[in-house]
N, C-alpha and C positions, 0 to 999 in steps of 0.2 A: 422631232422639231418643234419647239415652242412657237408661240404666235409671233414674238418679236423677230426670231430668227426667219420665220416664214415671211413676214413683211420686208425684212431685209433682202432676202432672196428675191422677192417679187420686185423690189426696187432696182436690184442688180440687173434683173431681166429686162426691165423697162429701159434702164440707162444703156445697157448694151445694144438693145434694139435700136435706140436713138442714134448710136454712134455709127451704126452700119446701115442707116435707113437707105442711103443713096446706093449702096452696093447691093442690097437686097430688095430693091423696089420691085423687081420682077418676080420675086418669090415671097409669098405671104404665108407660107406653111409654118405652123407652130413647131417648136423644137421640143425634144424630149424633156428638157429642163422646164419649159413652159407648162407642160402637162403635170410634171411632178409638183410644181408649185401650186397650181390649180387643184390638183387632186388632194393635197395636204390641207389646203384650206376647206375643201369640200368635206373631209373626214371630220375636221373639227366640228362643222355644223350638224354632221350626221351623228356624231357622239353625243352632242348636247340633246338632240331631239330623242335619241334612244334612251338616254338617262332620265330625262325630265318628263316626257310625255306621259308615261305609265302613271305618274302622281298628279297629273292635271285631270280636273273633272269638269263635267258638264252640270250646270246649275239651272234648273227650271223652276219657275215660281208662279203662284197663283195669287192674285191680290184682289181685294174687293174695294171698288170705289163707289161711295155713297154720294148722293147729291139730292138737292130739293128743286123742284120745278117752280118757277115763278107762277103766280096766280093766273088762271085761264080766264080771259074775259067771257061773261055769259053769253055773249053773241056768237063766239066760236062754238060753244057747246050746242047752242040753239041751231047753228047751222047744220051740224051733223044729225040732229034730232029731227029737223024739217025734212031731211032726205032719207030718213028711216034707218040711218046708221048709228051704231052705239058710239059713244065718245071713246077714243082709244085711251087704254090705261097705260100711261107711260112708266116704264120701270123707274124705281128709285135708287137701284144700285145695279152694277154690272161687274163682271169678273174680267180681269186682264191677266194675260200670260206673258211672261218675258224669259228671256235666256241669258246666262251669263257664264263666267268660268271661275274657277278657284284651284287650290292646289293643296294637297295633304302635307301638313308640316309635322305632324306628331301622332303617334299612336300610343294609347295608354288605357288599361283596365278595359280593353275591348272597345274603345271609342277611338275613331279616327277624327282629328281635328283638322279644319280646312280654313285657310285664310282666303278672303274675298273681299269685294267692296261692300260698303254699307248700303249703297243705293241699289245693289243687286237684290238685297233680301230686306230692305228697310220696311216695306209695306206688306211683305208676303203673308199670306194666311197658310199657305202650304209650300214647303220647299223639298224638291226631289233632287238627289245628286246621282249622276251616272258616272261610274268609274270606267276606266280605259278597257276593262274586260267586259263591259256591256252590263254589269250588275247595276241595280237601281235601288236606292235607299232613301227613306224619309229622314229629313234633317231637322235638327233642333239649333236654335240660336243660342250660342253661349254668351255673345256680347256683341254691342255695337257701338261705334264711335263716329257720329256724323262730322265731328270736327276734322277729322282725317279722312273720312270716307273708308275706313276700315272696319270689317266684321269678322267675327270668329264663329263658325258653325261646326256641329259635329254629327257624325253618323255612328250608329251601332254596328260594328262589324264582328264582334265576337273574337273568335280564334283565327278568323281569317287574316292571312298575310297581305297587308297592302303597302304598296311602295310610298316613300315620302321624298321631299326634296331637300336639298342642302341649302340653308340659308346663307347668304354672303354678307359682306360689309359694304354697304352702299356708301360709307364715308370715303372708301378707298378708290372708287371709280373715277375715271378721267374722261374728259371730253375727247371724242374720237375713238373710244374703244368700241370694239364690235359687241353687239348685243342680239339676243334671240327672243322673240315674243312667241307664246304658245297659248292658244285658247280656242275659242269656239265662235268666230265671227259669223254672224248671220246663220247660226246653227250648223256651220260646217266644222264638225267636231275635230279637235286636235290639229288645228292648222298652225303651221310653223312659218314665221317670217323673220328676217334679219335685217340689221341696219347698224347704226352706231349711236352712241351718246351724243346727242346734238348739243345739250347744254345741261347745266346742273343748277339747282337752287332757283327754279322758276317760281315766282310768286306774283300776287296782284292779279291773277287771272279771274278771280271771282268764283272759283269753283268750289273751294272749300274755306272754312274759316281759318284753318292752318294749312298753309301751302309751302312746300319745299320740293317741288316736282323735279323729276328727271325727265328731260325732253329726249324724244327719240324719233328717228325717221323710219324705224321698223314699222311695217304696216300694222296698225291697230284699227279695228272696225267695231261697230256695235256687236256686242256679244263677246267681245275679247275682255270686257271689264272684269276684273278679279283674277285674271290669268297672270302667269309669272313672266317677268322680264329677266332674262338670265345673261350671265357673262359667258365667255367661251369655255369655261370649266363646268358650266351646267349649274353654277350657283345662283340662286335667286337674288337679285339685287333690287327688285322693285314689283310692285303690283300695278298692272296696266289699269288704268282708271278712266282717262278721258281723251277725247279727240276735239279737234276744232273742226266744225262743220264746214263743208265746201272747201277745205283746204287738204292738201296732200303733204305728206311727211312730217305732220305735226302731232305727235302723240305725247302723252304725259303719263308717268308712273309714279306712285307714292313710293319714296325710298323704303327699302326693306327694314332699315334701323328704325324708322317711325313705327312700322307696322310690328316689329318685334316688342317694342315697348308697349304698345296697345294690347297685344296678345298676352304678353306676361302679366299685365295689370289685370285683365279680365279673368285670367285663370287663378291669380293669387288673391286678389280683392273682389272680384266680381264687378268692378267699375274701373274706369280709367282715372288715376291719381295724377294730377298736374300741379306744378309749382306755380306759385302767383306773387308777382311783385307789386301790382297796385299803382301802375302809372299810365298816363296817356302819353303816346310817343309818336313822333314822325321823323322821317328821314331828313337829314340836314342839307340844305342846298349847297351848291359849290361856293357860292359867295360867303356863306355863313361859315363853311369849312375853312375858307380862306382866312377869315377874320380871326378865327379862333386857332388857327394854326394846326388843323387836323385834317387828315385825308378821308377818314371814315368815321361813323358813329351815329347816334340818334339822339334827338332832342326831346327832352322831357317837357311837355307842355303843361301837365297837371299832375298833382300827386294826391291820390284818394286819401281822405281822412281815415285814419287808424289802419292804414295798410302797412304791409312789411316794409314798403319804401319810405313812408313817413317815419315809422320807428327807426329806420336805419339811418336817417338823415339826409335822404335825397330831397332835392328841391326843384321846383318848376325853374326851368332855364338852364339846368344842368345838361350837359352832352356826355352821354355814356359812351366811352371809347374802349373799355375793356371789361370783361366778366371772367372772374377767376384767372386773370393773366391772359385770356384770349382776346384779340381784337374783335370788336363789333363792327360789322360791315354796313348793316342796314337793320330795318325795323324786324324783318322776318328772321333774320339771324339772332337778334336779341330774343324774340319770342320763343324760338326753338330752344335756346339755352335756358331760358327760364322754366319753361314747362317740362322740360326734362330733367330738372333738378327736383330732387326729393323734398317734399315739404318738411321744414324743420332744420334743413341743412343751412349752415352759414357759408356765405360767398363773399368774395372781394369784388367790389364794382368801383371801377376807376371812372372819374367824371372830370370834365373841364368846367370849373366854376369860377366866373369872373377872371377868365384867362389863366387861371392856375390849375395844375393838375392836382387832384385830390382822391385818395382811395378809402372807401367806406366799407364797413362789414355789415351785410344785411342778412337776416335770417328769412329765408324764403317760406311764404305761408303756402296753404292749399287753396287752389282756386275756388272761389265761391261759385256755387251752383254746379260744381263738378257732378254732373247728373249721374244717378245710379244707373249706369248703363249695364246691368247685370244680365245674366244668361236669358231670363224670361220675366216678363212683366207679369207681376202677380194678378193684375186685373184682367189682362188679355188671356192669360192662360187658365186661371182659376176662377176669375170672377170676383175677386175681392180686394180690398185695400187695407192698409194697417198703418198706425203710426206708434212710436215708442210711448210706454207707459210712463207718465210723469206724475209727481206727487199730487198734482191738482187733479189729474184724471183718475187717479187712484181713490182720492176722497170722493170725487164726484160719482164715481160708480160703485162706491161702497165695497171696494175689493177687500178680500181678507188680508189681514196684517202680515201673514207669512210670505206674501208675494213681494219680492224685491225688484224684479225685472219682468219684462214682458212686452208684447205688442198687443194694442187694442184694435180690434176689427172696426173699422169706421164706415165700411160700405160692403155690402153683399149684392151681387148682381142676381135678380131672379132667374131662375132655371140654369144657373151656372154650376160648375162643379163644386165650389164652395157652399152653394145653396143646398145642392144635393147631399153634401156631407154634414149639414146641419148647422153650419156656422150662421151666426147672427150678429148684427151690429151690437157693439158693447161687450162682446166676448174678449177674453184675454188669453192669448197664446203664450205659454210659459215655457214649453219644451217643444222641440222638432226633431225629427230623425227619420230613418228609412224602416228601422225595425225597433221593437221595444228596447233592445239592448243598448242602441247607440243614440237613444233620446239625449239631447243636450239643450241647456237653458238658451233661450233667445233673448238678448239684451237689445239688439236693434235689427233693422231690416236686413242689414247684410248678413247677419246669422242665419235668418230664414232663407235668404236667397242662396246661401252657400249649400244648405240641405237640398233645396230644390234643384240646383245644378248637379249635385252628386246623384240624386235620385233618378233623374232621367225619367224613364217610363215606368219606374217601379212604384211610384206613388209616394206621397209623403205622409208621415204619421205625425199628428199633432196632439199635444196634451192642452186642453182648454179649460179655463176657469169661467164658470157663469154663475154669478151670485156666490153662494157658499159651496156650490157643487163643482165637481171635476169630471170631465169626459174626454174621451179620445175621439178624434175625427180622422178620416183618411181622405186625401186629396188624390184622386186618380186622374191623370191627364186625359182629356178626350181624345178619341182616335180620330 
């Protein structure tokens, strides 16, 4: 019996019970059919829990918070001194611990990849992952996306077989559908709750720069962050992300379709690649919509100079009503369509201009400042930073003529992995790999970060030019 049949049976039971209430007022015993319906629904929830729970993980993190104390007035120090007590030495940093959830989405080359929330691991110095069988692993960050609050981490499992979840299609969910949330609220591992999809497309909550939340009344509490929100077939349709404090039945999840794009971009490019239009927009008011004869759309208040929008002919005052033939409902709707469009792709944008309908072709650009949200930040992991070798830098450094591309070391942190490896400011990294056989030229930072991601704990081999000489350096991650 599928869910639709199950609900019809339940409705029939309720309807029948209503017809004969007066006749059965003295008898409140449940019928066998009542139990069959309830048991069928119960089996659905049991099946989802049994299917998904093994792939849900507990994430614990340790973060360091640094702070500076305001100047201490001399009279306070004198007070301690006069009474023979040493003035207390206040700490300048302290460690915090937090818990979250995640779920295994992929296993490849001995690594298990886990989706979670960015805020769960954003400031973590150490990340530990506990699997459902009780085993614990040290995790690495593959990439983070603060704009959507999605992060991808990985653990080295070798030949061990670990379960994975099935990812669904969040665009197909409907308000009122049953959903099941699994996570570790308040450290209570592998807790299962259920509810319904209360709403879709929630935005304007001020939680993330990019918002398109699924709202649910399934119980979500601190510690659930990063855990899966599933449909009745056990397919993950969202990542449990946020709750409203002091409220009940108000939980929010990032749609899994958004998370899938972030994950795929991080794995393929080492960063999140987003489309860019280059306009300032706002939702149109009901009165403005009535004047222009439209029901939905967004108003362009300003077009950025040199942007794809300007090159495509969009103007301030235009009301965008369609994007590639699909109606535009509001600002969030347009933003999601643009950022999910591959840079360089040409799209049709229909606007209302001076009361007339007009369709323009615009070539989508890449969002400026699309931060390199790659697996591991070079400075935090190895203690050095780089920038691409330009003709000007090549001339300034007096680099050999045979060097065509490379990365110039711009900073080395004393006592860091890079410092121990012998790197200095002004060195030029020309090749990187895991072994001498797979050394490859590095033309930009992404080339180096790709090697770092693949190397994991194996260390990175660098071919470095210093002056007229060449040497090799090995970057071994700190334990």
